[in-house]
Every structure is written in C-alpha cells, then in structure tokens.
All heavy atoms as a GROMACS GRO file, in nm:
protein
  633
    1MET      N    1   0.083  -0.117   0.000
    1MET     CA    2   0.000   0.000   0.000
    1MET      C    3   0.088   0.124   0.000
    1MET      O    4   0.194   0.126   0.062
    1MET     CB    5  -0.093  -0.008   0.122
    1MET     CG    6  -0.084   0.106   0.219
    1MET     SD    7  -0.198   0.097   0.357
    1MET     CE    8  -0.088   0.032   0.480
    2SER      N    9   0.044   0.227  -0.069
    2SER     CA   10   0.115   0.354  -0.074
    2SER      C   11   0.067   0.442   0.040
    2SER      O   12  -0.053   0.448   0.068
    2SER     CB   13   0.087   0.421  -0.209
    2SER     OG   14   0.160   0.540  -0.219
    3LEU      N   15   0.162   0.508   0.107
    3LEU     CA   16   0.129   0.585   0.226
    3LEU      C   17   0.213   0.711   0.230
    3LEU      O   18   0.334   0.707   0.205
    3LEU     CB   19   0.160   0.498   0.349
    3LEU     CG   20   0.111   0.540   0.485
    3LEU    CD1   21  -0.041   0.550   0.488
    3LEU    CD2   22   0.158   0.439   0.589
    4GLU      N   23   0.149   0.824   0.260
    4GLU     CA   24   0.219   0.952   0.278
    4GLU      C   25   0.265   0.960   0.423
    4GLU      O   26   0.184   0.942   0.514
    4GLU     CB   27   0.126   1.070   0.250
    4GLU     CG   28   0.090   1.087   0.105
    4GLU     CD   29   0.205   1.139   0.021
    4GLU    OE1   30   0.286   1.218   0.072
    4GLU    OE2   31   0.212   1.099  -0.095
    5LEU      N   32   0.392   0.987   0.444
    5LEU     CA   33   0.445   1.007   0.578
    5LEU      C   34   0.482   1.154   0.594
    5LEU      O   35   0.534   1.215   0.501
    5LEU     CB   36   0.568   0.921   0.602
    5LEU     CG   37   0.551   0.771   0.584
    5LEU    CD1   38   0.681   0.700   0.618
    5LEU    CD2   39   0.437   0.718   0.671
    6ARG      N   40   0.457   1.209   0.712
    6ARG     CA   41   0.493   1.346   0.744
    6ARG      C   42   0.574   1.345   0.872
    6ARG      O   43   0.539   1.274   0.968
    6ARG     CB   44   0.368   1.432   0.767
    6ARG     CG   45   0.276   1.438   0.649
    6ARG     CD   46   0.324   1.539   0.547
    6ARG     NE   47   0.233   1.543   0.435
    6ARG     CZ   48   0.266   1.512   0.312
    6ARG    NH1   49   0.389   1.477   0.283
    6ARG    NH2   50   0.179   1.517   0.215
    7TYR      N   51   0.681   1.424   0.875
    7TYR     CA   52   0.769   1.433   0.991
    7TYR      C   53   0.774   1.579   1.036
    7TYR      O   54   0.792   1.668   0.954
    7TYR     CB   55   0.910   1.386   0.956
    7TYR     CG   56   0.915   1.251   0.888
    7TYR    CD1   57   0.958   1.239   0.756
    7TYR    CD2   58   0.876   1.136   0.955
    7TYR    CE1   59   0.962   1.117   0.694
    7TYR    CE2   60   0.880   1.013   0.892
    7TYR     CZ   61   0.924   1.003   0.761
    7TYR     OH   62   0.928   0.881   0.699
    8PHE      N   63   0.762   1.601   1.168
    8PHE     CA   64   0.761   1.737   1.221
    8PHE      C   65   0.869   1.756   1.327
    8PHE      O   66   0.910   1.661   1.394
    8PHE     CB   67   0.623   1.769   1.280
    8PHE     CG   68   0.515   1.773   1.177
    8PHE    CD1   69   0.440   1.659   1.149
    8PHE    CD2   70   0.490   1.888   1.104
    8PHE    CE1   71   0.341   1.661   1.052
    8PHE    CE2   72   0.391   1.891   1.007
    8PHE     CZ   73   0.317   1.777   0.981
    9ALA      N   74   0.911   1.882   1.343
    9ALA     CA   75   1.006   1.926   1.446
    9ALA      C   76   1.137   1.848   1.437
    9ALA      O   77   1.192   1.835   1.327
    9ALA     CB   78   0.941   1.917   1.584
   10TRP      N   79   1.186   1.797   1.549
   10TRP     CA   80   1.317   1.731   1.548
   10TRP      C   81   1.317   1.601   1.470
   10TRP      O   82   1.421   1.556   1.423
   10TRP     CB   83   1.371   1.711   1.690
   10TRP     CG   84   1.279   1.640   1.785
   10TRP    CD1   85   1.196   1.698   1.876
   10TRP    CD2   86   1.262   1.499   1.798
   10TRP    NE1   87   1.127   1.601   1.946
   10TRP    CE2   88   1.166   1.479   1.899
   10TRP    CE3   89   1.317   1.389   1.734
   10TRP    CZ2   90   1.124   1.351   1.938
   10TRP    CZ3   91   1.275   1.262   1.773
   10TRP    CH2   92   1.180   1.245   1.874
   11LEU      N   93   1.201   1.539   1.450
   11LEU     CA   94   1.196   1.419   1.365
   11LEU      C   95   1.233   1.456   1.221
   11LEU      O   96   1.308   1.385   1.156
   11LEU     CB   97   1.057   1.356   1.370
   11LEU     CG   98   1.025   1.287   1.502
   11LEU    CD1   99   0.877   1.286   1.526
   11LEU    CD2  100   1.082   1.147   1.502
   12ARG      N  101   1.181   1.567   1.174
   12ARG     CA  102   1.214   1.616   1.040
   12ARG      C  103   1.364   1.642   1.029
   12ARG      O  104   1.426   1.607   0.929
   12ARG     CB  105   1.136   1.743   1.011
   12ARG     CG  106   1.170   1.805   0.875
   12ARG     CD  107   1.107   1.940   0.856
   12ARG     NE  108   0.964   1.934   0.880
   12ARG     CZ  109   0.875   2.015   0.828
   12ARG    NH1  110   0.914   2.112   0.749
   12ARG    NH2  111   0.749   2.004   0.855
   13GLU      N  112   1.420   1.704   1.131
   13GLU     CA  113   1.564   1.733   1.130
   13GLU      C  114   1.648   1.606   1.127
   13GLU      O  115   1.746   1.597   1.053
   13GLU     CB  116   1.600   1.818   1.252
   13GLU     CG  117   1.541   1.957   1.246
   13GLU     CD  118   1.560   2.034   1.376
   13GLU    OE1  119   1.641   1.992   1.461
   13GLU    OE2  120   1.493   2.136   1.392
   14ARG      N  121   1.611   1.507   1.207
   14ARG     CA  122   1.690   1.383   1.212
   14ARG      C  123   1.678   1.302   1.084
   14ARG      O  124   1.776   1.243   1.039
   14ARG     CB  125   1.648   1.298   1.333
   14ARG     CG  126   1.693   1.358   1.463
   14ARG     CD  127   1.657   1.272   1.579
   14ARG     NE  128   1.693   1.340   1.704
   14ARG     CZ  129   1.661   1.298   1.823
   14ARG    NH1  130   1.591   1.186   1.838
   14ARG    NH2  131   1.696   1.366   1.929
   15ILE      N  132   1.560   1.297   1.028
   15ILE     CA  133   1.539   1.219   0.906
   15ILE      C  134   1.585   1.296   0.784
   15ILE      O  135   1.631   1.238   0.686
   15ILE     CB  136   1.391   1.176   0.895
   15ILE    CG1  137   1.359   1.077   1.008
   15ILE    CG2  138   1.360   1.116   0.758
   15ILE    CD1  139   1.214   1.046   1.025
   16GLY      N  140   1.576   1.428   0.789
   16GLY     CA  141   1.622   1.511   0.679
   16GLY      C  142   1.518   1.533   0.571
   16GLY      O  143   1.550   1.581   0.462
   17LEU      N  144   1.393   1.501   0.601
   17LEU     CA  145   1.283   1.518   0.505
   17LEU      C  146   1.158   1.567   0.578
   17LEU      O  147   1.133   1.525   0.691
   17LEU     CB  148   1.246   1.384   0.440
   17LEU     CG  149   1.349   1.310   0.358
   17LEU    CD1  150   1.298   1.169   0.328
   17LEU    CD2  151   1.376   1.385   0.230
   18PRO      N  152   1.077   1.651   0.514
   18PRO     CA  153   0.949   1.689   0.576
   18PRO      C  154   0.844   1.579   0.559
   18PRO      O  155   0.748   1.571   0.634
   18PRO     CB  156   0.909   1.815   0.500
   18PRO     CG  157   0.976   1.801   0.368
   18PRO     CD  158   1.103   1.726   0.392
   19GLY      N  159   0.864   1.495   0.460
   19GLY     CA  160   0.771   1.386   0.434
   19GLY      C  161   0.815   1.305   0.315
   19GLY      O  162   0.912   1.340   0.247
   20GLU      N  163   0.745   1.196   0.292
   20GLU     CA  164   0.776   1.109   0.178
   20GLU      C  165   0.659   1.015   0.154
   20GLU      O  166   0.575   0.996   0.241
   20GLU     CB  167   0.904   1.030   0.203
   20GLU     CG  168   0.898   0.937   0.323
   20GLU     CD  169   1.031   0.874   0.355
   20GLU    OE1  170   1.101   0.828   0.263
   20GLU    OE2  171   1.066   0.869   0.475
   21THR      N  172   0.655   0.959   0.036
   21THR     CA  173   0.557   0.856   0.002
   21THR      C  174   0.632   0.724  -0.002
   21THR      O  175   0.737   0.713  -0.065
   21THR     CB  176   0.493   0.885  -0.135
   21THR    OG1  177   0.432   1.014  -0.132
   21THR    CG2  178   0.389   0.780  -0.169
   22ILE      N  179   0.577   0.625   0.069
   22ILE     CA  180   0.642   0.494   0.072
   22ILE      C  181   0.543   0.385   0.036
   22ILE      O  182   0.421   0.406   0.041
   22ILE     CB  183   0.703   0.463   0.212
   22ILE    CG1  184   0.593   0.450   0.318
   22ILE    CG2  185   0.805   0.568   0.251
   22ILE    CD1  186   0.637   0.378   0.442
   23GLU      N  187   0.596   0.271   0.001
   23GLU     CA  188   0.517   0.150  -0.016
   23GLU      C  189   0.544   0.065   0.107
   23GLU      O  190   0.660   0.043   0.144
   23GLU     CB  191   0.558   0.074  -0.142
   23GLU     CG  192   0.521   0.143  -0.271
   23GLU     CD  193   0.371   0.155  -0.291
   23GLU    OE1  194   0.296   0.060  -0.255
   23GLU    OE2  195   0.327   0.260  -0.341
   24THR      N  196   0.438   0.018   0.173
   24THR     CA  197   0.455  -0.058   0.295
   24THR      C  198   0.356  -0.174   0.302
   24THR      O  199   0.248  -0.167   0.246
   24THR     CB  200   0.438   0.031   0.420
   24THR    OG1  201   0.460  -0.048   0.537
   24THR    CG2  202   0.301   0.094   0.426
   25GLY      N  203   0.397  -0.277   0.370
   25GLY     CA  204   0.309  -0.390   0.400
   25GLY      C  205   0.272  -0.392   0.547
   25GLY      O  206   0.213  -0.488   0.596
   26ALA      N  207   0.307  -0.285   0.620
   26ALA     CA  208   0.283  -0.278   0.764
   26ALA      C  209   0.133  -0.280   0.794
   26ALA      O  210   0.053  -0.220   0.723
   26ALA     CB  211   0.345  -0.151   0.821
   27ALA      N  212   0.098  -0.349   0.902
   27ALA     CA  213  -0.041  -0.357   0.944
   27ALA      C  214  -0.076  -0.251   1.049
   27ALA      O  215  -0.189  -0.204   1.056
   27ALA     CB  216  -0.072  -0.496   1.000
   28THR      N  217   0.024  -0.214   1.131
   28THR     CA  218   0.001  -0.118   1.240
   28THR      C  219   0.108  -0.010   1.236
   28THR      O  220   0.209  -0.023   1.166
   28THR     CB  221   0.008  -0.187   1.377
   28THR    OG1  222   0.141  -0.233   1.398
   28THR    CG2  223  -0.091  -0.301   1.390
   29VAL      N  224   0.089   0.093   1.316
   29VAL     CA  225   0.190   0.197   1.328
   29VAL      C  226   0.321   0.137   1.377
   29VAL      O  227   0.428   0.169   1.326
   29VAL     CB  228   0.142   0.310   1.422
   29VAL    CG1  229   0.255   0.408   1.449
   29VAL    CG2  230   0.021   0.381   1.364
   30ALA      N  231   0.314   0.047   1.475
   30ALA     CA  232   0.436  -0.015   1.528
   30ALA      C  233   0.511  -0.091   1.419
   30ALA      O  234   0.634  -0.083   1.411
   30ALA     CB  235   0.401  -0.108   1.644
   31ASP      N  236   0.439  -0.162   1.333
   31ASP     CA  237   0.502  -0.234   1.221
   31ASP      C  238   0.569  -0.135   1.127
   31ASP      O  239   0.679  -0.158   1.077
   31ASP     CB  240   0.399  -0.316   1.143
   31ASP     CG  241   0.337  -0.428   1.223
   31ASP    OD1  242   0.398  -0.473   1.322
   31ASP    OD2  243   0.226  -0.471   1.186
   32LEU      N  244   0.502  -0.024   1.100
   32LEU     CA  245   0.556   0.080   1.013
   32LEU      C  246   0.685   0.137   1.071
   32LEU      O  247   0.784   0.153   1.000
   32LEU     CB  248   0.453   0.191   0.991
   32LEU     CG  249   0.498   0.312   0.912
   32LEU    CD1  250   0.539   0.272   0.771
   32LEU    CD2  251   0.388   0.417   0.909
   33VAL      N  252   0.684   0.166   1.200
   33VAL     CA  253   0.804   0.220   1.266
   33VAL      C  254   0.919   0.121   1.255
   33VAL      O  255   1.033   0.161   1.227
   33VAL     CB  256   0.774   0.256   1.413
   33VAL    CG1  257   0.902   0.285   1.491
   33VAL    CG2  258   0.680   0.377   1.419
   34GLU      N  259   0.892  -0.008   1.272
   34GLU     CA  260   0.998  -0.108   1.260
   34GLU      C  261   1.054  -0.111   1.117
   34GLU      O  262   1.175  -0.123   1.098
   34GLU     CB  263   0.948  -0.247   1.301
   34GLU     CG  264   0.933  -0.261   1.450
   34GLU     CD  265   1.059  -0.225   1.528
   34GLU    OE1  266   1.168  -0.272   1.492
   34GLU    OE2  267   1.048  -0.146   1.623
   35GLU      N  268   0.966  -0.101   1.017
   35GLU     CA  269   1.013  -0.093   0.877
   35GLU      C  270   1.103   0.028   0.857
   35GLU      O  271   1.208   0.018   0.793
   35GLU     CB  272   0.894  -0.083   0.781
   35GLU     CG  273   0.826  -0.212   0.750
   35GLU     CD  274   0.718  -0.194   0.643
   35GLU    OE1  275   0.713  -0.088   0.574
   35GLU    OE2  276   0.637  -0.287   0.628
   36LEU      N  277   1.062   0.142   0.910
   36LEU     CA  278   1.140   0.264   0.894
   36LEU      C  279   1.274   0.253   0.966
   36LEU      O  280   1.377   0.291   0.910
   36LEU     CB  281   1.061   0.385   0.944
   36LEU     CG  282   0.937   0.421   0.863
   36LEU    CD1  283   0.854   0.527   0.934
   36LEU    CD2  284   0.976   0.468   0.723
   37ARG      N  285   1.274   0.202   1.088
   37ARG     CA  286   1.399   0.186   1.164
   37ARG      C  287   1.500   0.101   1.088
   37ARG      O  288   1.620   0.126   1.095
   37ARG     CB  289   1.371   0.120   1.298
   37ARG     CG  290   1.316   0.210   1.403
   37ARG     CD  291   1.294   0.130   1.530
   37ARG     NE  292   1.242   0.212   1.637
   37ARG     CZ  293   1.169   0.166   1.737
   37ARG    NH1  294   1.140   0.037   1.744
   37ARG    NH2  295   1.127   0.248   1.831
   38ALA      N  296   1.451   0.002   1.017
   38ALA     CA  297   1.539  -0.090   0.944
   38ALA      C  298   1.595  -0.028   0.816
   38ALA      O  299   1.691  -0.081   0.759
   38ALA     CB  300   1.464  -0.219   0.912
   39ARG      N  301   1.538   0.082   0.769
   39ARG     CA  302   1.580   0.144   0.643
   39ARG      C  303   1.721   0.200   0.649
   39ARG      O  304   1.803   0.171   0.564
   39ARG     CB  305   1.486   0.257   0.603
   39ARG     CG  306   1.352   0.213   0.558
   39ARG     CD  307   1.265   0.333   0.537
   39ARG     NE  308   1.248   0.353   0.393
   39ARG     CZ  309   1.190   0.459   0.340
   39ARG    NH1  310   1.147   0.555   0.417
   39ARG    NH2  311   1.176   0.469   0.211
   40GLU      N  312   1.743   0.289   0.746
   40GLU     CA  313   1.869   0.362   0.756
   40GLU      C  314   1.888   0.407   0.899
   40GLU      O  315   1.792   0.419   0.975
   40GLU     CB  316   1.868   0.488   0.668
   40GLU     CG  317   1.860   0.464   0.520
   40GLU     CD  318   1.853   0.596   0.444
   40GLU    OE1  319   1.916   0.696   0.489
   40GLU    OE2  320   1.784   0.600   0.343
   41ASP      N  321   2.012   0.441   0.932
   41ASP     CA  322   2.045   0.487   1.068
   41ASP      C  323   1.968   0.612   1.107
   41ASP      O  324   1.930   0.628   1.223
   41ASP     CB  325   2.195   0.514   1.083
   41ASP     CG  326   2.277   0.386   1.085
   41ASP    OD1  327   2.218   0.277   1.104
   41ASP    OD2  328   2.399   0.396   1.068
   42ARG      N  329   1.943   0.701   1.012
   42ARG     CA  330   1.873   0.825   1.047
   42ARG      C  331   1.730   0.797   1.095
   42ARG      O  332   1.680   0.865   1.184
   42ARG     CB  333   1.874   0.924   0.931
   42ARG     CG  334   1.805   0.874   0.806
   42ARG     CD  335   1.827   0.968   0.688
   42ARG     NE  336   1.775   0.909   0.567
   42ARG     CZ  337   1.711   0.976   0.475
   42ARG    NH1  338   1.691   1.106   0.488
   42ARG    NH2  339   1.667   0.916   0.368
   43TYR      N  340   1.666   0.697   1.039
   43TYR     CA  341   1.532   0.658   1.086
   43TYR      C  342   1.542   0.589   1.221
   43TYR      O  343   1.461   0.612   1.310
   43TYR     CB  344   1.464   0.566   0.985
   43TYR     CG  345   1.429   0.631   0.855
   43TYR    CD1  346   1.515   0.622   0.746
   43TYR    CD2  347   1.310   0.700   0.839
   43TYR    CE1  348   1.483   0.683   0.625
   43TYR    CE2  349   1.277   0.760   0.719
   43TYR     CZ  350   1.364   0.751   0.612
   43TYR     OH  351   1.332   0.810   0.493
   44ALA      N  352   1.642   0.502   1.236
   44ALA     CA  353   1.661   0.433   1.364
   44ALA      C  354   1.682   0.535   1.476
   44ALA      O  355   1.626   0.520   1.585
   44ALA     CB  356   1.780   0.337   1.354
   45LEU      N  357   1.758   0.639   1.449
   45LEU     CA  358   1.781   0.744   1.549
   45LEU      C  359   1.652   0.821   1.578
   45LEU      O  360   1.615   0.843   1.694
   45LEU     CB  361   1.890   0.840   1.501
   45LEU     CG  362   1.916   0.962   1.590
   45LEU    CD1  363   1.968   0.917   1.727
   45LEU    CD2  364   2.015   1.055   1.524
   46ALA      N  365   1.582   0.860   1.474
   46ALA     CA  366   1.460   0.939   1.492
   46ALA      C  367   1.354   0.862   1.572
   46ALA      O  368   1.282   0.921   1.652
   46ALA     CB  369   1.404   0.980   1.356
   47PHE      N  370   1.346   0.732   1.550
   47PHE     CA  371   1.243   0.652   1.616
   47PHE      C  372   1.298   0.566   1.729
   47PHE      O  373   1.238   0.465   1.766
   47PHE     CB  374   1.171   0.564   1.513
   47PHE     CG  375   1.095   0.645   1.411
   47PHE    CD1  376   1.135   0.646   1.278
   47PHE    CD2  377   0.984   0.720   1.447
   47PHE    CE1  378   1.066   0.721   1.184
   47PHE    CE2  379   0.914   0.795   1.354
   47PHE     CZ  380   0.955   0.795   1.222
   48SER      N  381   1.411   0.606   1.786
   48SER     CA  382   1.473   0.526   1.892
   48SER      C  383   1.396   0.532   2.023
   48SER      O  384   1.400   0.437   2.101
   48SER     CB  385   1.618   0.570   1.914
   48SER     OG  386   1.623   0.704   1.958
   49ASP      N  387   1.324   0.640   2.049
   49ASP     CA  388   1.246   0.654   2.172
   49ASP      C  389   1.103   0.690   2.135
   49ASP      O  390   1.068   0.808   2.125
   49ASP     CB  391   1.308   0.762   2.262
   49ASP     CG  392   1.229   0.782   2.391
   49ASP    OD1  393   1.134   0.704   2.418
   49ASP    OD2  394   1.261   0.878   2.464
   50MET      N  395   1.020   0.589   2.118
   50MET     CA  396   0.882   0.615   2.076
   50MET      C  397   0.797   0.676   2.187
   50MET      O  398   0.688   0.723   2.162
   50MET     CB  399   0.818   0.486   2.023
   50MET     CG  400   0.873   0.442   1.888
   50MET     SD  401   0.864   0.572   1.760
   50MET     CE  402   0.687   0.589   1.740
   51GLY      N  403   0.850   0.683   2.309
   51GLY     CA  404   0.782   0.754   2.415
   51GLY      C  405   0.785   0.904   2.392
   51GLY      O  406   0.706   0.978   2.452
   52ALA      N  407   0.875   0.949   2.306
   52ALA     CA  408   0.889   1.092   2.274
   52ALA      C  409   0.829   1.127   2.139
   52ALA      O  410   0.854   1.234   2.086
   52ALA     CB  411   1.036   1.130   2.277
   53VAL      N  412   0.749   1.036   2.083
   53VAL     CA  413   0.691   1.057   1.950
   53VAL      C  414   0.540   1.033   1.957
   53VAL      O  415   0.495   0.936   2.017
   53VAL     CB  416   0.754   0.960   1.846
   53VAL    CG1  417   0.688   0.977   1.709
   53VAL    CG2  418   0.903   0.981   1.836
   54ARG      N  419   0.465   1.121   1.897
   54ARG     CA  420   0.320   1.103   1.883
   54ARG      C  421   0.291   1.074   1.736
   54ARG      O  422   0.368   1.109   1.647
   54ARG     CB  423   0.244   1.228   1.928
   54ARG     CG  424   0.264   1.262   2.074
   54ARG     CD  425   0.204   1.153   2.164
   54ARG     NE  426   0.230   1.181   2.304
   54ARG     CZ  427   0.331   1.129   2.374
   54ARG    NH1  428   0.418   1.048   2.317
   54ARG    NH2  429   0.346   1.158   2.500
   55VAL      N  430   0.174   1.013   1.714
   55VAL     CA  431   0.137   0.969   1.580
   55VAL      C  432  -0.006   1.014   1.550
   55VAL      O  433  -0.093   1.009   1.637
   55VAL     CB  434   0.144   0.814   1.569
   55VAL    CG1  435   0.105   0.768   1.431
   55VAL    CG2  436   0.280   0.762   1.608
   56ALA      N  437  -0.028   1.055   1.426
   56ALA     CA  438  -0.164   1.081   1.378
   56ALA      C  439  -0.183   1.006   1.247
   56ALA      O  440  -0.096   1.005   1.161
   56ALA     CB  441  -0.185   1.230   1.356
   57ILE      N  442  -0.296   0.942   1.236
   57ILE     CA  443  -0.335   0.873   1.112
   57ILE      C  444  -0.448   0.954   1.051
   57ILE      O  445  -0.552   0.973   1.114
   57ILE     CB  446  -0.381   0.728   1.140
   57ILE    CG1  447  -0.268   0.648   1.204
   57ILE    CG2  448  -0.429   0.662   1.011
   57ILE    CD1  449  -0.310   0.510   1.252
   58ASP      N  450  -0.426   1.002   0.931
   58ASP     CA  451  -0.523   1.089   0.863
   58ASP      C  452  -0.573   1.199   0.957
   58ASP      O  453  -0.692   1.226   0.968
   58ASP     CB  454  -0.639   1.007   0.806
   58ASP     CG  455  -0.594   0.917   0.692
   58ASP    OD1  456  -0.495   0.952   0.623
   58ASP    OD2  457  -0.655   0.810   0.672
   59GLN      N  458  -0.478   1.262   1.027
   59GLN     CA  459  -0.497   1.377   1.114
   59GLN      C  460  -0.577   1.347   1.240
   59GLN      O  461  -0.632   1.438   1.303
   59GLN     CB  462  -0.558   1.494   1.036
   59GLN     CG  463  -0.468   1.535   0.921
   59GLN     CD  464  -0.520   1.655   0.844
   59GLN    OE1  465  -0.621   1.713   0.877
   59GLN    NE2  466  -0.447   1.692   0.741
   60GLU      N  467  -0.583   1.219   1.280
   60GLU     CA  468  -0.645   1.178   1.407
   60GLU      C  469  -0.538   1.113   1.493
   60GLU      O  470  -0.468   1.021   1.446
   60GLU     CB  471  -0.758   1.078   1.383
   60GLU     CG  472  -0.875   1.133   1.306
   60GLU     CD  473  -0.964   1.224   1.389
   60GLU    OE1  474  -0.968   1.207   1.512
   60GLU    OE2  475  -1.030   1.312   1.330
   61LEU      N  476  -0.522   1.156   1.618
   61LEU     CA  477  -0.423   1.096   1.706
   61LEU      C  478  -0.446   0.946   1.717
   61LEU      O  479  -0.561   0.900   1.723
   61LEU     CB  480  -0.429   1.159   1.845
   61LEU     CG  481  -0.377   1.301   1.855
   61LEU    CD1  482  -0.396   1.354   1.996
   61LEU    CD2  483  -0.230   1.309   1.816
   62ALA      N  484  -0.337   0.871   1.719
   62ALA     CA  485  -0.346   0.725   1.722
   62ALA      C  486  -0.231   0.668   1.805
   62ALA      O  487  -0.129   0.735   1.826
   62ALA     CB  488  -0.339   0.670   1.580
   63GLY      N  489  -0.249   0.546   1.848
   63GLY     CA  490  -0.145   0.475   1.922
   63GLY      C  491  -0.062   0.388   1.830
   63GLY      O  492  -0.093   0.370   1.712
   64LEU      N  493   0.043   0.330   1.887
   64LEU     CA  494   0.132   0.244   1.808
   64LEU      C  495   0.062   0.118   1.760
   64LEU      O  496   0.100   0.060   1.658
   64LEU     CB  497   0.256   0.208   1.889
   64LEU     CG  498   0.352   0.322   1.917
   64LEU    CD1  499   0.465   0.275   2.007
   64LEU    CD2  500   0.407   0.380   1.788
   65ASP      N  501  -0.041   0.075   1.830
   65ASP     CA  502  -0.112  -0.047   1.792
   65ASP      C  503  -0.223  -0.021   1.691
   65ASP      O  504  -0.292  -0.113   1.647
   65ASP     CB  505  -0.168  -0.117   1.914
   65ASP     CG  506  -0.265  -0.029   1.994
   65ASP    OD1  507  -0.268   0.093   1.971
   65ASP    OD2  508  -0.336  -0.085   2.080
   66ALA      N  509  -0.240   0.104   1.650
   66ALA     CA  510  -0.347   0.139   1.555
   66ALA      C  511  -0.321   0.080   1.417
   66ALA      O  512  -0.209   0.085   1.367
   66ALA     CB  513  -0.359   0.291   1.544
   67PRO      N  514  -0.424   0.023   1.355
   67PRO     CA  515  -0.409  -0.029   1.219
   67PRO      C  516  -0.396   0.086   1.119
   67PRO      O  517  -0.453   0.193   1.139
   67PRO     CB  518  -0.538  -0.107   1.195
   67PRO     CG  519  -0.636  -0.051   1.291
   67PRO     CD  520  -0.558   0.002   1.408
   68ILE      N  521  -0.320   0.062   1.013
   68ILE     CA  522  -0.303   0.166   0.911
   68ILE      C  523  -0.366   0.129   0.778
   68ILE      O  524  -0.355   0.204   0.682
   68ILE     CB  525  -0.154   0.204   0.892
   68ILE    CG1  526  -0.070   0.083   0.852
   68ILE    CG2  527  -0.100   0.270   1.017
   68ILE    CD1  528   0.073   0.120   0.816
   69ALA      N  529  -0.436   0.016   0.773
   69ALA     CA  530  -0.504  -0.025   0.650
   69ALA      C  531  -0.602   0.085   0.608
   69ALA      O  532  -0.680   0.134   0.690
   69ALA     CB  533  -0.578  -0.156   0.671
   70GLY      N  534  -0.596   0.126   0.485
   70GLY     CA  535  -0.686   0.228   0.433
   70GLY      C  536  -0.643   0.371   0.462
   70GLY      O  537  -0.707   0.465   0.416
   71ALA      N  538  -0.537   0.388   0.541
   71ALA     CA  539  -0.490   0.524   0.574
   71ALA      C  540  -0.424   0.586   0.452
   71ALA      O  541  -0.367   0.518   0.368
   71ALA     CB  542  -0.392   0.519   0.690
   72ARG      N  543  -0.432   0.718   0.445
   72ARG     CA  544  -0.364   0.793   0.339
   72ARG      C  545  -0.237   0.858   0.390
   72ARG      O  546  -0.141   0.873   0.317
   72ARG     CB  547  -0.456   0.898   0.280
   72ARG     CG  548  -0.568   0.839   0.196
   72ARG     CD  549  -0.670   0.943   0.159
   72ARG     NE  550  -0.744   0.972   0.282
   72ARG     CZ  551  -0.802   1.088   0.312
   72ARG    NH1  552  -0.797   1.187   0.229
   72ARG    NH2  553  -0.864   1.106   0.426
   73GLU      N  554  -0.239   0.899   0.520
   73GLU     CA  555  -0.127   0.974   0.576
   73GLU      C  556  -0.101   0.932   0.720
   73GLU      O  557  -0.193   0.912   0.797
   73GLU     CB  558  -0.160   1.124   0.574
   73GLU     CG  559  -0.053   1.211   0.635
   73GLU     CD  560  -0.097   1.354   0.646
   73GLU    OE1  561  -0.161   1.390   0.746
   73GLU    OE2  562  -0.068   1.430   0.552
   74VAL      N  563   0.028   0.921   0.753
   74VAL     CA  564   0.070   0.900   0.891
   74VAL      C  565   0.171   1.009   0.923
   74VAL      O  566   0.267   1.029   0.848
   74VAL     CB  567   0.132   0.760   0.913
   74VAL    CG1  568   0.183   0.746   1.057
   74VAL    CG2  569   0.031   0.650   0.882
   75ALA      N  570   0.145   1.082   1.031
   75ALA     CA  571   0.233   1.191   1.072
   75ALA      C  572   0.299   1.157   1.205
   75ALA      O  573   0.235   1.098   1.293
   75ALA     CB  574   0.154   1.321   1.085
   76PHE      N  575   0.426   1.193   1.217
   76PHE     CA  576   0.503   1.171   1.339
   76PHE      C  577   0.549   1.306   1.391
   76PHE      O  578   0.603   1.387   1.315
   76PHE     CB  579   0.625   1.082   1.310
   76PHE     CG  580   0.589   0.945   1.263
   76PHE    CD1  581   0.587   0.915   1.128
   76PHE    CD2  582   0.560   0.845   1.354
   76PHE    CE1  583   0.554   0.787   1.083
   76PHE    CE2  584   0.528   0.717   1.310
   76PHE     CZ  585   0.525   0.687   1.175
   77PHE      N  586   0.531   1.330   1.522
   77PHE     CA  587   0.566   1.460   1.580
   77PHE      C  588   0.592   1.443   1.730
   77PHE      O  589   0.547   1.346   1.791
   77PHE     CB  590   0.455   1.562   1.555
   77PHE     CG  591   0.317   1.512   1.594
   77PHE    CD1  592   0.266   1.539   1.720
   77PHE    CD2  593   0.242   1.437   1.506
   77PHE    CE1  594   0.142   1.493   1.756
   77PHE    CE2  595   0.116   1.390   1.542
   77PHE     CZ  596   0.066   1.418   1.667
   78PRO      N  597   0.665   1.538   1.790
   78PRO     CA  598   0.687   1.531   1.934
   78PRO      C  599   0.561   1.569   2.009
   78PRO      O  600   0.471   1.632   1.954
   78PRO     CB  601   0.799   1.634   1.957
   78PRO     CG  602   0.790   1.726   1.842
   78PRO     CD  603   0.734   1.649   1.727
   79PRO      N  604   0.554   1.532   2.137
   79PRO     CA  605   0.437   1.571   2.218
   79PRO      C  606   0.423   1.722   2.224
   79PRO      O  607   0.523   1.794   2.226
   79PRO     CB  608   0.469   1.516   2.357
   79PRO     CG  609   0.578   1.417   2.338
   79PRO     CD  610   0.650   1.455   2.213
   80MET      N  611   0.301   1.768   2.228
   80MET     CA  612   0.274   1.911   2.238
   80MET      C  613   0.250   1.946   2.385
   80MET      O  614   0.191   1.868   2.457
   80MET     CB  615   0.149   1.947   2.157
   80MET     CG  616   0.151   1.904   2.014
   80MET     SD  617   0.275   1.996   1.925
   80MET     CE  618   0.258   1.926   1.764
   81THR      N  619   0.294   2.064   2.423
   81THR     CA  620   0.263   2.112   2.556
   81THR      C  621   0.191   2.245   2.545
   81THR      O  622   0.214   2.320   2.450
   81THR     CB  623   0.391   2.129   2.642
   81THR    OG1  624   0.477   2.222   2.577
   81THR    CG2  625   0.461   1.998   2.662
   82GLY      N  626   0.105   2.270   2.636
   82GLY     CA  627   0.032   2.396   2.635
   82GLY      C  628   0.066   2.479   2.757
   82GLY      O  629   0.127   2.431   2.851
   83GLY      N  630   0.026   2.602   2.753
   83GLY     CA  631   0.059   2.683   2.868
   83GLY      C  632  -0.027   2.805   2.880
   83GLY      O  633  -0.115   2.836   2.814
   0.00000   0.00000   0.00000
C-alpha cells in the first residue's frame, strides 16, 4: 500500500525530510516504525524513543497499535505542551 508520511520538528531534522511517500506492507503503526527503523540509521535514530513521538493517522491521534489499512497519511511529531 502507498502511504504519505509526514515528519515534524526534530523528527524532520533527524530524518532530513518533511515527508515522503512509501510502499509498505505494515499492518500497524508499530510495524511501520519497525520498517522505517530498518531502512537507515537516520530513521533508527529518529524513532529510537517512541515515548517521545506522537502519531496521527489521517490527522487523528493514534497509538502504536493502531491499524493503518486504508490510511492515506501518517504523521510523526513530538508531544505538544500547552501553557
């Protein structure tokens, strides 16, 4: 399946891209992250601490166990804080 990925803040800096389109067979966000980590060191570094990364599937917050079947976009970003 073809999937648009978006990277924000320090994830964008570590990966070196604002986003990309990939082909994936991943069933969940966690599977997708494992595929990305295996690609190159820059992805492994960016996704080394998933406690510091939030995920949105088609602009809805999601967990690592969320299925991605039928999704068009997955975005990765650091936690937001308000004040």
